[in-house]
VOPAGU-2260 file (C-alpha; in pm, 1 decimal, decimal comma):
REM VOPAGU-2260
SITE   aa  ch    i         X         Y         Z
SITE  MET   A    0    6519,6   -3594,4    -941,2
SITE  PHE   A    1    6546,5   -3368,0    -668,8
SITE  ALA   A    2    6200,4   -3348,9    -491,0
SITE  ASP   A    3    6335,0   -3547,1    -201,2
SITE  LYS   A    4    6658,1   -3410,3    -182,8
SITE  THR   A    5    6907,6   -3136,1      -0,9
SITE  VAL   A    6    7100,1   -2982,1    -268,3
SITE  TRP   A    7    7388,6   -2733,7    -119,7
SITE  ILE   A    8    7485,1   -2478,5    -409,9
SITE  THR   A    9    7787,9   -2200,5    -338,0
SITE  GLY   A   10    7792,0   -1908,1    -556,1
SITE  ALA   A   11    7422,7   -1871,3    -532,4
SITE  SER   A   12    7365,6   -1573,9    -505,4
SITE  SER   A   13    7394,2   -1485,8    -891,8
SITE  GLY   A   14    7432,5   -1638,9   -1229,5
SITE  ILE   A   15    7422,6   -1988,1   -1269,3
SITE  GLY   A   16    7392,4   -2089,2    -942,8
SITE  GLU   A   17    7084,2   -1827,8    -851,2
SITE  ALA   A   18    6902,1   -1994,7   -1193,7
SITE  VAL   A   19    7034,0   -2347,8   -1088,9
SITE  ALA   A   20    6848,6   -2288,4    -774,8
SITE  ILE   A   21    6523,5   -2184,1    -927,4
SITE  GLU   A   22    6496,0   -2491,8   -1126,7
SITE  ILE   A   23    6544,7   -2706,3    -825,5
SITE  ALA   A   24    6296,2   -2537,7    -591,4
SITE  LYS   A   25    6067,8   -2585,1    -912,2
SITE  GLU   A   26    6100,5   -2972,8    -821,8
SITE  GLY   A   27    6034,5   -2880,8    -436,1
SITE  GLY   A   28    6354,4   -3023,1    -347,7
SITE  ALA   A   29    6532,6   -2867,0     -38,5
SITE  LEU   A   30    6797,5   -2594,6     -96,8
SITE  ILE   A   31    7072,2   -2451,9      98,5
SITE  LEU   A   32    7237,2   -2163,1     -39,7
SITE  SER   A   33    7562,4   -1977,1      10,3
SITE  SER   A   34    7793,8   -1716,2    -106,9
SITE  ARG   A   35    7913,3   -1440,1      61,3
SITE  ARG   A   36    7649,6   -1174,5      33,5
SITE  GLU   A   37    7357,4   -1267,0     258,7
SITE  ALA   A   38    7106,1    -984,9     122,3
SITE  GLU   A   39    7151,1   -1129,2    -241,4
SITE  LEU   A   40    7105,9   -1496,6     -78,6
SITE  GLU   A   41    6774,2   -1383,6      78,3
SITE  ARG   A   42    6698,3   -1215,6    -277,0
SITE  VAL   A   43    6756,7   -1542,8    -458,8
SITE  LYS   A   44    6584,3   -1733,5    -173,4
SITE  SER   A   45    6241,1   -1527,5    -268,2
SITE  LEU   A   46    6270,9   -1583,4    -598,9
SITE  CYS   A   47    6286,4   -1978,4    -506,9
SITE  VAL   A   48    6007,4   -1928,1    -339,4
SITE  ALA   A   49    5805,6   -1781,0    -641,7
SITE  ALA   A   50    5882,2   -2058,3    -840,5
SITE  GLY   A   51    5712,0   -2279,8    -595,8
SITE  ALA   A   52    5967,8   -2409,4    -342,9
SITE  ALA   A   53    5841,4   -2368,1      23,7
SITE  ALA   A   54    6046,1   -2134,5     223,5
SITE  ASP   A   55    6101,6   -2369,5     534,2
SITE  LYS   A   56    6246,1   -2585,4     292,4
SITE  ILE   A   57    6552,1   -2317,2     175,0
SITE  LEU   A   58    6822,4   -2226,7     446,9
SITE  VAL   A   59    7054,5   -1931,4     329,3
SITE  LEU   A   60    7366,3   -1996,6     446,3
SITE  PRO   A   61    7661,6   -1737,1     409,1
SITE  LEU   A   62    8005,3   -1884,7     318,8
SITE  ASP   A   63    8324,1   -1705,0     213,9
SITE  VAL   A   64    8496,9   -2046,7      79,9
SITE  ILE   A   65    8825,9   -1921,7     149,4
SITE  ASP   A   66    8749,9   -1861,2     525,6
SITE  TYR   A   67    8899,2   -2187,0     609,2
SITE  ASP   A   68    8856,4   -2157,2     977,9
SITE  ALA   A   69    8469,6   -2117,9     979,6
SITE  MET   A   70    8405,5   -2381,2     715,5
SITE  PRO   A   71    8360,2   -2685,7     934,7
SITE  GLY   A   72    8049,7   -2503,1    1154,5
SITE  VAL   A   73    7871,6   -2397,5     814,1
SITE  VAL   A   74    7872,1   -2790,1     719,5
SITE  ALA   A   75    7764,6   -2898,4    1017,6
SITE  ARG   A   76    7475,1   -2626,1    1020,8
SITE  ALA   A   77    7405,7   -2740,6     642,5
SITE  GLN   A   78    7401,5   -3126,8     719,1
SITE  LYS   A   79    7217,0   -3029,9    1036,8
SITE  PHE   A   80    6942,5   -2853,6     801,1
SITE  THR   A   81    6719,3   -3156,1     702,8
SITE  GLY   A   82    6995,4   -3468,0     817,2
SITE  GLN   A   83    7085,7   -3483,6     485,1
SITE  ILE   A   84    7357,4   -3328,5     182,7
SITE  ASP   A   85    7242,4   -3539,3    -140,1
SITE  MET   A   86    7454,8   -3274,2    -381,3
SITE  LEU   A   87    7686,6   -3039,6    -323,9
SITE  PHE   A   88    7760,2   -2790,2    -623,9
SITE  ASN   A   89    8034,5   -2619,1    -599,8
SITE  ASN   A   90    7972,6   -2342,9    -835,4
SITE  ALA   A   91    8182,7   -2010,3    -633,6
SITE  GLY   A   92    8475,0   -1852,9    -816,3
SITE  ILE   A   93    8568,1   -1558,8   -1009,5
SITE  SER   A   94    8752,0   -1494,9   -1345,8
SITE  GLN   A   95    9030,5   -1297,3   -1467,4
SITE  ARG   A   96    9108,7   -1030,7   -1730,8
SITE  SER   A   97    9467,0    -991,4   -1808,0
SITE  LEU   A   98    9777,5   -1073,1   -1935,7
SITE  CYS   A   99   10005,2   -1295,5   -1768,7
SITE  VAL   A  100   10305,8   -1021,5   -1783,1
SITE  ASP   A  101   10088,2    -787,4   -1621,4
SITE  THR   A  102    9949,9   -1059,4   -1355,8
SITE  GLU   A  103   10075,3   -1011,1    -966,7
SITE  MET   A  104   10106,3   -1323,0    -794,6
SITE  GLU   A  105    9887,9   -1235,7    -514,5
SITE  THR   A  106    9640,9   -1216,9    -812,7
SITE  TYR   A  107    9736,2   -1588,4    -947,9
SITE  ARG   A  108    9709,3   -1707,1    -533,8
SITE  ARG   A  109    9364,6   -1540,6    -489,7
SITE  LEU   A  110    9231,1   -1707,5    -819,3
SITE  PHE   A  111    9352,9   -2063,1    -672,0
SITE  GLU   A  112    9230,1   -2039,4    -291,2
SITE  VAL   A  113    8887,6   -1943,3    -453,0
SITE  ASP   A  114    8856,6   -2138,0    -743,3
SITE  VAL   A  115    9048,2   -2468,7    -613,6
SITE  PHE   A  116    9159,1   -2476,3    -253,0
SITE  GLY   A  117    8874,4   -2338,9    -180,3
SITE  GLN   A  118    8640,3   -2589,8    -315,8
SITE  ILE   A  119    8833,5   -2880,6    -245,4
SITE  ALA   A  120    8826,3   -2796,0     128,1
SITE  LEU   A  121    8430,7   -2762,2     141,7
SITE  THR   A  122    8448,5   -3108,8     -81,5
SITE  LYS   A  123    8662,0   -3282,4     171,8
SITE  LEU   A  124    8446,0   -3154,3     473,0
SITE  VAL   A  125    8125,6   -3270,5     257,6
SITE  LEU   A  126    8249,5   -3595,5     185,4
SITE  PRO   A  127    8268,2   -3772,8     483,8
SITE  ILE   A  128    7908,2   -3696,4     546,6
SITE  MET   A  129    7812,4   -3845,1     204,6
SITE  LEU   A  130    8041,1   -4161,1     280,2
SITE  GLU   A  131    7854,7   -4221,5     565,4
SITE  GLN   A  132    7507,0   -4151,5     384,7
SITE  GLY   A  133    7627,0   -4435,3      92,1
SITE  ARG   A  134    7491,3   -4185,9    -146,4
SITE  GLY   A  135    7588,6   -3828,5    -309,9
SITE  HIS   A  136    7608,2   -3604,6    -585,1
SITE  MET   A  137    7901,6   -3391,4    -609,3
SITE  ALA   A  138    7942,1   -3147,4    -877,9
SITE  VAL   A  139    8164,8   -2864,5   -1033,4
SITE  THR   A  140    8099,8   -2528,2   -1212,3
SITE  ALA   A  141    8457,6   -2594,7   -1389,3
SITE  SER   A  142    8497,8   -2419,3   -1760,6
SITE  VAL   A  143    8555,3   -2412,2   -2127,8
SITE  ALA   A  144    8862,3   -2243,5   -2000,1
SITE  GLY   A  145    8954,2   -2566,0   -1821,6
SITE  LYS   A  146    8984,6   -2739,0   -2130,9
SITE  LEU   A  147    9173,2   -2502,2   -2318,9
SITE  GLY   A  148    9391,5   -2183,5   -2311,1
SITE  ALA   A  149    9301,0   -1858,4   -2407,5
SITE  ARG   A  150    9437,2   -1486,2   -2398,1
SITE  HIS   A  151    9387,4   -1272,6   -2054,4
SITE  ARG   A  152    9322,8   -1604,1   -1882,3
SITE  THR   A  153    9643,5   -1801,4   -1753,5
SITE  GLY   A  154    9537,2   -1813,1   -1391,9
SITE  TYR   A  155    9170,1   -1889,7   -1470,6
SITE  CYS   A  156    9235,5   -2132,2   -1713,4
SITE  ALA   A  157    9498,3   -2312,9   -1456,3
SITE  ALA   A  158    9246,9   -2328,6   -1189,7
SITE  LYS   A  159    8965,6   -2476,0   -1384,4
SITE  HIS   A  160    9227,4   -2708,2   -1549,7
SITE  ALA   A  161    9311,1   -2801,3   -1173,7
SITE  MET   A  162    8945,9   -2804,8   -1091,1
SITE  MET   A  163    8836,2   -3063,8   -1423,5
SITE  GLY   A  164    9180,2   -3246,9   -1266,4
SITE  PHE   A  165    9060,0   -3326,8    -937,2
SITE  PHE   A  166    8689,5   -3388,0    -972,7
SITE  ASP   A  167    8797,6   -3644,7   -1244,1
SITE  ALA   A  168    8989,9   -3819,4    -999,4
SITE  LEU   A  169    8771,5   -3755,4    -743,5
SITE  ARG   A  170    8508,8   -3932,8    -960,3
SITE  ALA   A  171    8735,2   -4303,8    -984,8
SITE  GLU   A  172    8783,5   -4272,1    -606,8
SITE  VAL   A  173    8431,4   -4264,9    -507,4
SITE  ALA   A  174    8259,8   -4415,1    -776,4
SITE  ARG   A  175    8199,3   -4780,2    -577,5
SITE  ASP   A  176    8083,2   -4554,0    -263,9
SITE  GLY   A  177    7723,2   -4428,9    -435,5
SITE  ILE   A  178    7914,8   -4103,1    -471,8
SITE  PHE   A  179    7834,0   -3952,9    -833,7
SITE  VAL   A  180    8075,9   -3680,8    -991,0
SITE  THR   A  181    7970,8   -3412,9   -1233,1
SITE  THR   A  182    8187,5   -3169,3   -1415,6
SITE  ILE   A  183    7967,3   -2893,9   -1550,6
SITE  THR   A  184    8177,2   -2690,9   -1855,7
SITE  PRO   A  185    8003,7   -2348,7   -1944,6
SITE  GLY   A  186    8100,2   -2193,9   -2233,6
SITE  PHE   A  187    7996,8   -1814,5   -2274,9
SITE  ILE   A  188    7692,0   -1774,2   -2054,1
SITE  ARG   A  189    7530,1   -1421,4   -1960,8
SITE  THR   A  190    7635,1   -1335,0   -1615,5
SITE  ASN   A  191    7854,7   -1113,3   -1438,5
SITE  ILE   A  192    8153,7   -1306,7   -1418,3
SITE  SER   A  193    8308,6   -1068,9   -1628,2
SITE  VAL   A  194    8228,0    -788,8   -1415,6
SITE  ASN   A  195    8352,1    -940,7   -1097,2
SITE  ALA   A  196    8709,2   -1073,7   -1264,8
SITE  LEU   A  197    9014,6    -979,5   -1136,2
SITE  LYS   A  198    9258,9    -747,6   -1319,7
SITE  GLY   A  199    9658,7    -782,3   -1285,1
SITE  ASP   A  200    9649,3    -608,4    -931,4
SITE  GLY   A  201    9372,0    -769,5    -790,8
SITE  SER   A  202    9103,4    -508,3    -872,1
SITE  GLU   A  203    8791,6    -617,9   -1051,7
SITE  PHE   A  204    8741,9    -579,0   -1407,1
SITE  GLY   A  205    8400,1    -395,8   -1373,1
SITE  LYS   A  206    8245,7    -413,7   -1739,4
SITE  VAL   A  207    8067,6    -704,9   -1918,7
SITE  ASP   A  208    8293,7    -817,5   -2225,0
SITE  LYS   A  209    8163,0    -866,3   -2562,9
SITE  ASN   A  210    8185,4   -1257,7   -2542,5
SITE  ILE   A  211    7982,3   -1255,9   -2238,2
SITE  SER   A  212    7704,1   -1036,3   -2330,7
SITE  ALA   A  213    7699,1   -1224,3   -2692,8
SITE  GLY   A  214    7649,6   -1573,8   -2450,3
SITE  MET   A  215    7351,1   -1806,1   -2351,1
SITE  ASP   A  216    7112,9   -1711,5   -2178,0
SITE  VAL   A  217    7125,5   -1812,3   -1779,0
SITE  THR   A  218    6832,7   -1941,0   -1729,9
SITE  GLU   A  219    6877,0   -2183,6   -2059,0
SITE  CYS   A  220    7210,6   -2294,0   -1952,6
SITE  ALA   A  221    7041,1   -2411,1   -1605,4
SITE  ARG   A  222    6844,1   -2624,3   -1754,7
SITE  VAL   A  223    7095,4   -2773,9   -1988,0
SITE  ILE   A  224    7247,6   -2869,0   -1666,6
SITE  MET   A  225    6938,5   -2991,5   -1467,0
SITE  LYS   A  226    6849,2   -3228,0   -1791,5
SITE  GLY   A  227    7225,7   -3358,8   -1804,7
SITE  PHE   A  228    7230,4   -3405,7   -1386,7
SITE  ARG   A  229    6917,3   -3604,1   -1518,9
SITE  ALA   A  230    7032,8   -3809,9   -1767,3
SITE  GLY   A  231    7325,2   -3874,0   -1523,1
SITE  LYS   A  232    7586,6   -3710,1   -1715,4
SITE  ARG   A  233    7939,0   -3723,2   -1586,0
SITE  GLU   A  234    8027,8   -3384,3   -1806,9
SITE  ILE   A  235    7799,0   -3120,8   -1893,6
SITE  ALA   A  236    7945,8   -2894,5   -2148,6
SITE  VAL   A  237    7703,1   -2610,5   -2216,5
SITE  GLY   A  238    7698,6   -2292,4   -2423,6
SITE  LYS   A  239    7600,3   -2174,8   -2781,3
SITE  GLY   A  240    7915,4   -2013,8   -2930,3
SITE  MET   A  241    8198,6   -2131,9   -3129,4
SITE  GLU   A  242    8399,4   -2144,6   -2810,6
SITE  MET   A  243    8207,9   -2510,6   -2758,2
SITE  LYS   A  244    8315,8   -2588,6   -3133,0
SITE  ALA   A  245    8639,1   -2533,9   -3020,3
SITE  LEU   A  246    8629,5   -2850,5   -2737,7
SITE  LEU   A  247    8603,8   -3086,2   -3047,3
SITE  ILE   A  248    8870,5   -2951,5   -3230,7
SITE  LYS   A  249    9092,2   -2949,6   -2918,9
SITE  ARG   A  250    9000,9   -3313,7   -2891,4
SITE  LEU   A  251    9064,7   -3420,5   -3308,4
SITE  PHE   A  252    9325,6   -3114,6   -3398,6
SITE  PRO   A  253    9451,7   -2970,6   -3117,8
SITE  ASN   A  254    9735,9   -2816,7   -3340,1
SITE  ARG   A  255    9432,9   -2625,4   -3545,1
SITE  LEU   A  256    9304,9   -2535,2   -3215,4
SITE  PHE   A  257    9637,4   -2380,5   -3085,5
SITE  LYS   A  258    9668,1   -2168,3   -3418,9
SITE  MET   A  259    9345,9   -2050,1   -3364,3
SITE  VAL   A  260    9369,5   -1943,0   -3037,4
SITE  GLU   A  261    9663,9   -1752,2   -3100,4
SITE  THR   A  262    9543,7   -1600,6   -3443,2
SITE  MET   A  263    9216,5   -1471,1   -3236,1
SITE  GLY   A  264    9281,8   -1481,1   -2895,0
């Protein structure tokens, strides 16, 4: 599927972005790897080469998704790399670990800048390229938190709900233009998402919480996502814990789900 494609992954320096990049590298696809941490991107590039990708088919392209002034130039470099962008995988993001009453408005703003407005800004710049190509694939890492609410995640849940809504609506707009849209809703995956999550004052949470440590292995997660891409799924749910069952309960018995979350957190 990806052998002759160019895939741009944001948040590629760790976690799901890194794992998906390695899976695409195994298929021989061209990769554009972006995040703020250039040294970590170089590390991921070396892993992709070890997985079978040619070094000249991987572009390390540092990007801060809230540096809106720099973004057009970054997009131009991405397009110039192979002359095409077949998939944009919006995977950058940060989480939250704080009660609403303890969370400063600036922390909420930062969550939305990174998790929502940064993704929208990049998507808007890449979309005209895909429209001109007459083809393309937009993907976004949302979350189970984009489907239901949970304690200590008011800002994160709000941001992920926004991403689900944005990309579902975008899908309806561009389906006739040859552009496919995939939303990905991971549950608890063993990554550093909780380590980098924001506390109420905007500082880092700094540790792996129990749900994350007991979650699905990130490589297994990436393979589920890849399987979903190949199957042409518009929405890919990936995880193994109770949070995945909660998606079905929310759909069929919402009041039961609300009571469960209130009781269990």
